[in-house]
C-alpha positions as CSV (number, residue, x, y, z in Angstrom):
1,M,14.9,-5.1,-9.0
2,P,11.4,-6.3,-7.3
3,E,8.6,-6.4,-9.5
4,G,4.8,-6.6,-9.0
5,G,1.4,-6.4,-10.7
6,C,-2.4,-6.8,-10.7
7,F,-4.2,-10.3,-10.5
8,C,-4.5,-10.7,-14.2
9,G,-1.1,-9.5,-15.0
10,K,-1.9,-6.5,-17.3
11,V,-0.4,-3.9,-15.2
12,R,3.1,-4.4,-13.9
13,Y,5.6,-2.2,-12.0
14,S,9.3,-2.6,-10.5
15,I,10.6,-0.8,-7.5
16,E,14.2,-0.2,-6.4
17,G,16.0,1.1,-3.4
18,E,15.1,0.6,0.2
19,P,11.7,1.3,1.4
20,L,11.1,4.5,3.2
21,A,8.6,2.6,5.4
22,K,6.8,-0.6,5.9
23,A,3.4,0.0,7.5
24,L,0.1,-1.6,8.3
25,C,-3.0,0.4,7.9
26,H,-6.0,0.0,9.4
27,C,-8.0,3.0,8.2
28,L,-11.5,2.3,6.7
29,D,-10.4,3.3,3.1
30,C,-7.8,0.3,3.4
31,R,-10.3,-1.9,4.6
32,K,-12.5,-1.2,1.5
33,I,-9.5,-1.5,-0.9
34,T,-8.4,-4.5,0.3
35,G,-11.6,-6.1,1.3
36,S,-9.9,-7.3,4.5
37,T,-9.0,-6.0,7.9
38,Y,-6.0,-3.8,7.1
39,S,-3.4,-3.1,4.2
40,T,0.4,-4.3,4.3
41,N,2.3,-1.2,2.7
42,V,6.0,-0.5,1.5
43,I,6.4,3.0,0.9
44,V,8.9,3.7,-1.8
45,G,10.4,6.8,-3.1
46,G,8.9,8.0,-6.4
47,S,12.3,7.9,-8.4
48,G,12.5,3.9,-7.4
49,F,9.1,3.3,-8.8
50,K,8.8,2.3,-12.4
51,L,5.4,1.4,-14.5
52,L,6.5,-1.4,-16.6
53,S,3.3,-2.3,-18.4
54,G,-0.5,-1.4,-18.7
55,T,-2.4,1.7,-18.0
56,P,-3.8,1.8,-14.2
57,K,-7.1,3.6,-13.7
58,S,-7.2,6.1,-10.8
59,I,-9.6,7.3,-8.3
60,G,-9.0,10.0,-5.7
61,K,-10.9,11.0,-2.7
62,T,-10.3,12.8,0.8
63,A,-8.5,9.9,3.0
64,D,-9.4,9.4,6.6
65,S,-6.4,11.4,7.3
66,G,-8.3,14.4,5.7
67,K,-5.8,14.7,2.8
68,D,-6.3,13.8,-0.8
69,I,-4.9,10.4,-1.6
70,V,-5.1,8.5,-5.3
71,S,-5.8,5.1,-5.7
72,H,-4.0,3.1,-8.9
73,F,-5.7,0.0,-9.9
74,C,-6.2,-2.1,-12.8
75,G,-9.2,-1.4,-14.7
76,D,-9.7,-5.0,-15.9
77,C,-9.2,-7.1,-12.5
78,G,-9.6,-4.6,-10.0
79,S,-6.4,-4.9,-8.3
80,T,-5.1,-1.9,-6.3
81,L,-1.5,-1.6,-6.6
82,W,-0.4,1.5,-5.1
83,R,-1.7,4.8,-3.5
84,D,0.1,8.5,-3.6
85,G,-0.8,11.7,-2.5
86,A,0.6,14.9,-0.9
87,S,1.1,12.9,2.5
88,F,3.7,10.7,0.9
89,G,5.4,13.3,-1.1
90,D,6.8,11.6,-4.4
91,G,6.4,8.2,-2.4
92,K,4.4,5.5,-3.7
93,V,2.4,3.2,-1.2
94,I,2.8,-0.2,-2.9
95,K,0.6,-2.9,-1.9
96,A,2.8,-5.4,-0.4
97,G,0.5,-8.3,-1.5
98,T,1.1,-7.4,-5.3
99,L,4.7,-7.9,-5.4
100,D,5.7,-11.0,-7.0
101,D,8.1,-12.5,-4.6
102,I,6.7,-15.0,-2.4
103,N,8.7,-13.6,0.6
104,A,7.4,-10.0,0.0
105,L,5.0,-10.1,2.8
106,D,7.5,-11.5,5.1
107,D,10.0,-8.8,4.1
108,A,7.0,-6.2,4.6
109,L,7.3,-6.5,8.3
110,P,5.9,-3.3,9.6
111,I,7.7,-1.1,11.8
112,T,4.5,1.4,12.1
113,E,0.8,0.5,12.4
114,L,-1.8,3.5,11.3
115,F,-5.1,4.3,12.4
116,T,-5.2,1.7,15.2
117,N,-8.3,3.2,16.7
118,H,-9.9,1.4,13.7
119,R,-7.9,-2.1,14.4
120,V,-10.5,-5.0,14.6
121,S,-10.8,-6.2,17.9
122,W,-9.5,-9.7,16.9
123,V,-6.2,-8.3,15.3
124,G,-3.5,-7.8,17.8
125,P,-0.4,-5.3,17.1
126,V,2.5,-6.1,15.5
127,A,5.4,-6.7,18.2
128,G,7.8,-4.0,18.0
129,A,5.7,-1.9,15.7
130,T,4.9,1.9,16.6
131,Q,1.3,2.2,17.0
132,K,-0.2,5.3,15.8
133,A,-4.2,6.1,16.1
134,E,-3.9,8.3,13.0
135,M,-1.4,9.1,10.4
């Protein structure tokens, strides 16, 4: 069962089962959360997600989609680990870079890119991924 955690190691989680989706998100929220150009996400069903240790902090807001979303992060090091909200049902949007496996980002090859209207000009589309201007 794959595991992941924050930068300082105080918050740990595991996931199991096949991902429901793999997506890059170019929304402005994801830029802020990652401090980068986009986020690489693996969406898993809620029953396949387990918090192993630590107590993450959470912050909710209205996302670019217009729907509420909650970000869960380590209160000590600040790493965003996952997000959830009504748009995802009981699913958890795992930030793929927080998975322990060195190949996790290779395995997270996206099938969809979201909010492509916010993609920075020097980042090209992922070959074969569905391109969506919104969610």
